[in-house]
C-alpha positions as CSV (number, residue, x, y, z in Angstrom):
1,X,126.3,-103.0,-54.8
2,X,127.5,-100.2,-52.1
3,X,129.8,-101.6,-49.6
4,X,132.2,-100.2,-47.1
5,X,135.4,-101.9,-47.5
6,X,138.8,-101.6,-46.5
7,X,141.8,-102.1,-49.4
8,X,144.3,-102.2,-46.5
9,X,144.6,-101.2,-42.8
10,X,144.3,-97.9,-41.5
11,X,141.9,-95.7,-39.8
12,X,141.4,-94.0,-43.2
13,X,141.5,-96.9,-45.1
14,X,137.3,-97.1,-45.5
15,X,136.2,-96.2,-48.6
16,X,132.7,-96.8,-50.0
17,X,132.8,-99.1,-53.1
18,X,129.8,-98.7,-55.5
19,X,130.4,-101.7,-57.9
20,X,131.0,-104.3,-55.4
21,X,129.7,-107.8,-56.9
22,X,126.2,-109.1,-55.0
23,X,127.0,-111.8,-53.2
24,X,126.2,-115.4,-54.5
25,X,123.7,-117.9,-52.2
26,X,125.4,-120.9,-51.2
27,X,124.0,-123.6,-49.5
28,X,122.6,-123.3,-45.7
29,X,122.9,-119.7,-46.0
30,X,120.6,-116.6,-47.1
31,X,121.0,-113.4,-49.1
32,X,120.0,-110.4,-47.0
33,X,119.0,-106.7,-48.0
34,X,120.7,-105.2,-45.2
35,X,118.6,-102.5,-43.5
36,X,120.7,-101.7,-40.6
37,X,124.5,-102.7,-39.3
38,X,125.5,-102.7,-35.7
39,X,128.7,-101.0,-35.1
40,X,131.2,-103.1,-32.5
41,X,134.8,-102.0,-31.2
42,X,135.9,-105.3,-33.0
43,X,135.2,-103.5,-36.5
44,X,137.6,-100.8,-36.1
45,X,140.0,-103.0,-34.6
46,X,139.9,-105.4,-36.9
47,X,140.2,-102.2,-39.7
48,X,143.4,-100.8,-37.8
49,X,145.0,-104.2,-38.5
50,X,145.0,-105.4,-34.5
51,X,144.5,-108.7,-35.5
52,X,146.5,-108.8,-38.6
53,X,148.6,-111.9,-37.5
54,X,146.0,-113.8,-35.9
55,X,143.3,-113.1,-38.4
56,X,144.8,-112.2,-41.5
57,X,142.5,-110.5,-44.2
58,X,142.3,-110.9,-48.0
59,X,141.9,-107.1,-49.3
60,X,139.3,-105.9,-50.3
61,X,137.5,-106.8,-47.2
62,X,133.6,-105.8,-46.6
63,X,133.5,-104.7,-42.8
64,X,130.7,-105.4,-40.5
65,X,129.0,-108.1,-38.8
66,X,126.1,-107.3,-36.7
67,X,122.9,-106.8,-39.1
68,X,119.2,-106.6,-39.5
69,X,117.2,-106.7,-42.7
70,X,114.9,-108.7,-44.8
71,X,116.0,-112.3,-47.0
72,X,116.0,-111.8,-50.7
73,X,117.1,-115.1,-51.3
74,X,117.6,-118.8,-49.6
75,X,120.1,-121.1,-50.7
76,X,119.6,-125.3,-50.7
77,X,119.5,-127.0,-47.4
78,X,117.6,-123.7,-45.7
79,X,115.0,-124.5,-43.5
80,X,112.7,-122.0,-41.6
81,X,113.2,-119.0,-43.3
82,X,111.8,-118.1,-46.8
83,X,112.3,-115.1,-49.1
84,X,110.7,-111.6,-47.4
85,X,111.3,-112.6,-43.8
86,X,113.0,-110.0,-41.5
87,X,116.0,-111.5,-40.0
88,X,119.0,-110.0,-37.6
89,X,122.3,-111.8,-36.6
90,X,125.6,-111.9,-38.0
91,X,127.2,-111.9,-41.3
92,X,131.0,-111.2,-40.3
93,X,133.7,-112.3,-42.8
94,X,135.1,-114.4,-40.2
95,X,132.0,-116.3,-39.3
96,X,131.6,-117.6,-43.4
97,X,129.4,-114.2,-44.2
98,X,130.2,-111.3,-46.2
99,X,130.2,-108.5,-44.1
100,X,127.0,-106.4,-43.1
101,X,128.4,-102.9,-44.1
102,X,126.9,-103.5,-47.5
103,X,123.6,-103.3,-49.2
104,X,123.2,-107.0,-49.6
105,X,125.1,-109.6,-47.1
106,X,125.2,-113.2,-47.1
107,X,124.7,-115.1,-44.0
108,X,124.8,-118.9,-42.4
109,X,121.7,-119.7,-41.1
110,X,123.7,-120.7,-38.1
111,X,124.1,-117.0,-37.3
112,X,120.6,-115.6,-37.9
113,X,117.3,-115.7,-36.0
114,X,113.9,-114.0,-36.7
115,X,113.9,-110.2,-35.8
116,X,112.2,-109.2,-32.7
117,X,109.0,-107.8,-33.8
118,X,109.0,-104.6,-31.7
119,X,112.3,-103.4,-32.5
120,X,113.0,-101.2,-35.4
121,X,116.0,-102.7,-37.9
122,X,118.2,-100.5,-36.2
123,X,117.9,-101.2,-32.6
124,X,117.8,-105.4,-33.7
125,X,121.1,-104.4,-35.7
126,X,122.3,-103.3,-32.1
127,X,121.7,-106.4,-30.6
128,X,123.5,-109.7,-31.8
129,X,127.1,-109.2,-30.6
130,X,126.3,-107.7,-27.2
131,X,123.1,-110.0,-26.9
132,X,125.1,-113.4,-27.3
133,X,127.9,-112.2,-25.2
134,X,125.5,-111.1,-22.4
135,X,123.6,-114.5,-22.8
136,X,126.8,-116.6,-23.3
137,X,128.5,-115.2,-20.1
138,X,125.2,-115.3,-17.5
139,X,123.4,-118.5,-18.8
140,X,126.0,-120.7,-20.2
141,X,129.3,-120.3,-18.4
142,X,127.6,-118.8,-14.8
143,X,124.2,-120.7,-14.9
144,X,123.1,-117.7,-13.0
145,X,119.9,-118.3,-10.8
146,X,117.7,-116.0,-9.1
147,X,118.6,-114.6,-5.7
148,X,122.1,-115.1,-6.9
149,X,124.5,-112.1,-6.6
150,X,126.1,-111.1,-9.5
151,X,128.6,-107.7,-10.1
152,X,128.7,-106.6,-13.7
153,X,131.8,-104.2,-14.4
154,X,130.9,-101.6,-17.2
155,X,126.9,-101.8,-16.8
156,X,126.3,-98.8,-19.1
157,X,128.7,-100.2,-21.9
158,X,126.9,-102.1,-24.8
159,X,127.2,-105.8,-23.6
160,X,126.8,-104.3,-19.9
161,X,123.7,-103.0,-20.2
162,X,122.1,-106.2,-22.0
163,X,123.7,-108.2,-19.4
164,X,122.2,-106.1,-16.6
165,X,118.8,-106.4,-17.9
166,X,119.1,-110.5,-18.6
167,X,120.4,-110.9,-15.0
168,X,117.3,-109.0,-13.6
169,X,115.1,-111.1,-15.6
170,X,116.8,-114.4,-14.4
171,X,115.6,-112.9,-10.9
172,X,119.5,-111.9,-9.8
173,X,120.6,-109.1,-7.3
174,X,122.7,-107.0,-9.7
175,X,125.3,-104.6,-8.4
176,X,127.3,-102.6,-10.9
177,X,130.4,-99.8,-11.7
178,X,129.7,-96.9,-13.3
179,X,130.1,-93.1,-13.2
180,X,128.7,-89.5,-14.0
181,X,125.3,-89.6,-16.1
182,X,125.8,-93.2,-16.4
183,X,124.9,-93.8,-12.6
184,X,121.4,-92.4,-13.1
185,X,121.3,-94.7,-16.9
186,X,122.1,-98.3,-14.9
187,X,119.7,-97.0,-11.9
188,X,116.8,-96.9,-14.7
189,X,118.2,-100.4,-16.1
190,X,117.3,-101.8,-12.7
191,X,120.5,-102.2,-10.9
192,X,120.3,-102.7,-7.4
193,X,123.4,-101.7,-6.0
194,X,125.7,-99.0,-8.2
195,X,129.5,-98.1,-7.1
196,X,130.6,-94.8,-9.0
197,X,134.3,-96.4,-9.8
198,X,135.8,-92.8,-9.6
199,X,134.9,-92.3,-6.2
200,X,134.9,-95.4,-4.2
201,X,136.6,-99.0,-5.0
202,X,133.9,-101.8,-5.5
203,X,135.8,-103.8,-3.0
204,X,135.4,-101.4,-0.2
205,X,131.4,-100.9,-0.7
206,X,130.0,-104.3,-1.9
207,X,130.0,-107.6,0.2
208,X,132.9,-110.1,-0.4
209,X,130.5,-113.1,-1.3
210,X,129.2,-112.8,-5.0
211,X,128.3,-115.7,-6.9
212,X,129.6,-113.8,-10.2
213,X,131.2,-111.4,-11.9
214,X,130.9,-110.3,-15.2
215,X,134.1,-108.5,-16.6
216,X,133.7,-106.0,-19.6
217,X,136.9,-103.8,-18.5
218,X,140.0,-106.0,-17.5
219,X,143.2,-104.8,-16.0
220,X,143.4,-104.3,-12.7
221,X,139.3,-104.3,-12.4
222,X,139.3,-107.8,-13.3
223,X,142.5,-109.1,-10.8
224,X,140.6,-107.0,-8.0
225,X,137.0,-108.9,-8.9
226,X,138.7,-112.3,-7.4
227,X,138.1,-111.7,-3.5
228,X,134.8,-110.4,-4.0
229,X,133.6,-114.1,-5.2
230,X,132.5,-117.0,-2.6
231,X,134.5,-120.2,-3.0
232,X,132.8,-121.8,-6.1
233,X,131.7,-118.7,-7.7
234,X,132.5,-117.7,-11.3
235,X,134.1,-114.7,-12.8
236,X,133.8,-114.4,-16.9
237,X,135.9,-111.9,-18.6
238,X,135.7,-110.5,-22.0
239,X,139.0,-109.4,-22.3
240,X,141.5,-111.4,-19.8
241,X,142.4,-114.9,-19.6
242,X,141.9,-117.0,-16.7
243,X,144.4,-116.5,-13.4
244,X,145.5,-119.5,-12.5
245,X,147.2,-118.3,-9.3
246,X,143.9,-116.5,-8.1
247,X,141.6,-119.0,-9.2
248,X,143.6,-121.5,-6.7
249,X,144.0,-118.9,-3.9
250,X,140.1,-118.1,-3.7
251,X,138.4,-121.2,-5.3
252,X,136.6,-119.8,-8.0
253,X,136.3,-120.8,-11.5
254,X,137.4,-118.4,-14.4
255,X,136.2,-118.3,-17.8
256,X,137.7,-116.4,-20.9
257,X,135.1,-115.8,-23.0
258,X,135.1,-115.4,-26.8
259,X,131.8,-115.0,-27.9
260,X,129.9,-117.1,-30.5
261,X,126.9,-115.9,-31.9
262,X,124.4,-118.6,-32.6
263,X,120.8,-118.7,-33.8
264,X,119.6,-120.3,-30.7
265,X,121.2,-117.5,-28.6
266,X,119.6,-115.1,-31.0
267,X,116.3,-116.8,-30.4
268,X,116.3,-116.2,-27.0
269,X,117.4,-112.6,-27.2
270,X,114.7,-112.0,-29.6
271,X,112.8,-113.7,-27.2
272,X,113.3,-111.1,-24.3
273,X,113.3,-108.2,-26.9
274,X,109.6,-109.2,-27.8
275,X,109.0,-108.9,-24.1
276,X,110.1,-105.8,-23.4
277,X,112.8,-106.7,-21.4
278,X,115.7,-105.5,-23.3
279,X,116.2,-101.8,-23.5
280,X,118.4,-101.0,-26.6
281,X,119.9,-97.0,-26.6
282,X,120.9,-96.2,-29.7
283,X,123.8,-93.3,-29.3
284,X,124.0,-92.1,-33.0
285,X,123.3,-93.4,-36.7
286,X,125.4,-92.9,-39.6
287,X,124.2,-93.3,-43.2
288,X,126.3,-96.2,-44.8
289,X,128.4,-93.4,-46.8
290,X,129.9,-92.5,-43.6
291,X,130.9,-95.8,-42.3
292,X,134.4,-94.1,-41.6
293,X,133.2,-91.8,-39.5
294,X,130.9,-94.4,-37.5
295,X,134.2,-96.4,-36.9
296,X,135.9,-93.3,-35.6
297,X,133.2,-92.1,-33.5
298,X,133.1,-95.7,-31.6
299,X,136.7,-95.7,-31.5
300,X,136.6,-92.2,-29.9
301,X,135.2,-93.7,-27.0
302,X,132.4,-91.0,-26.0
303,X,129.5,-93.2,-26.9
304,X,126.8,-93.9,-24.6
305,X,124.9,-97.0,-26.2
306,X,125.3,-98.3,-29.5
307,X,126.3,-97.1,-32.8
308,X,124.6,-98.1,-36.0
309,X,124.9,-97.6,-39.7
310,X,121.7,-97.2,-41.4
311,X,122.0,-98.9,-45.1
312,X,118.3,-98.8,-46.4
């Protein structure tokens, strides 16, 4: 089978190998004929070797985690899934999978769910990481409630857009930061208040009694967000470790989130997608043969939405 693999670290290290052995199904796993694979920043960072010390790879390694496709085989102990089922989820090598940038991938049943019925495979492949990240932050960490006020930094980003829609579904008042054409985009998504971060500081515009802040930007944006929260508020960051000094100063709880993609979270996201609550915007698609270009395009930072590799 074909797969996009790296045999070393580096921006030019991605190559398409045509004779990769098809993975073998194992207990509590399924084999999936991949139709589409979502591309995430983690993929190009792993390719570049940024995590080489913390997460050393054995070469060659098939890249990719997010996917959508059709089950071709089920292992022993698998219940609830059958050959022919359309599923989506995570098949990353670091979660026990074999990589989604391939024609066939093995994935654990703990990291898959049935594909949202009203989404294409490309749209579904865009969701696992960003959807699980947003759900974990807003529901599991923040316990966000109707009429509470939340600030989402980077509302036009991959995670931010899904978080914005989930927050509106919950019934929260949503403020977000954006600039340029993204302002109209987040307004369309339902943001109640939008701060053009290039023109104004969010702390000069928004009230300082927020219930929650979701940080997908990091740096000074993260530290400047602490005074925005009411006593007992929660700030969740995808990139920063909790600042104990600021937590104590402002009486807030800080969480550093490492996203865990689970079947339960994927099922919740699929339900929202089937109800039409989530809006998926694919910026650009690439064929599997151009996986290197897809990673470089995402790394360039010019992306508005998700990047998807069409495998089949």
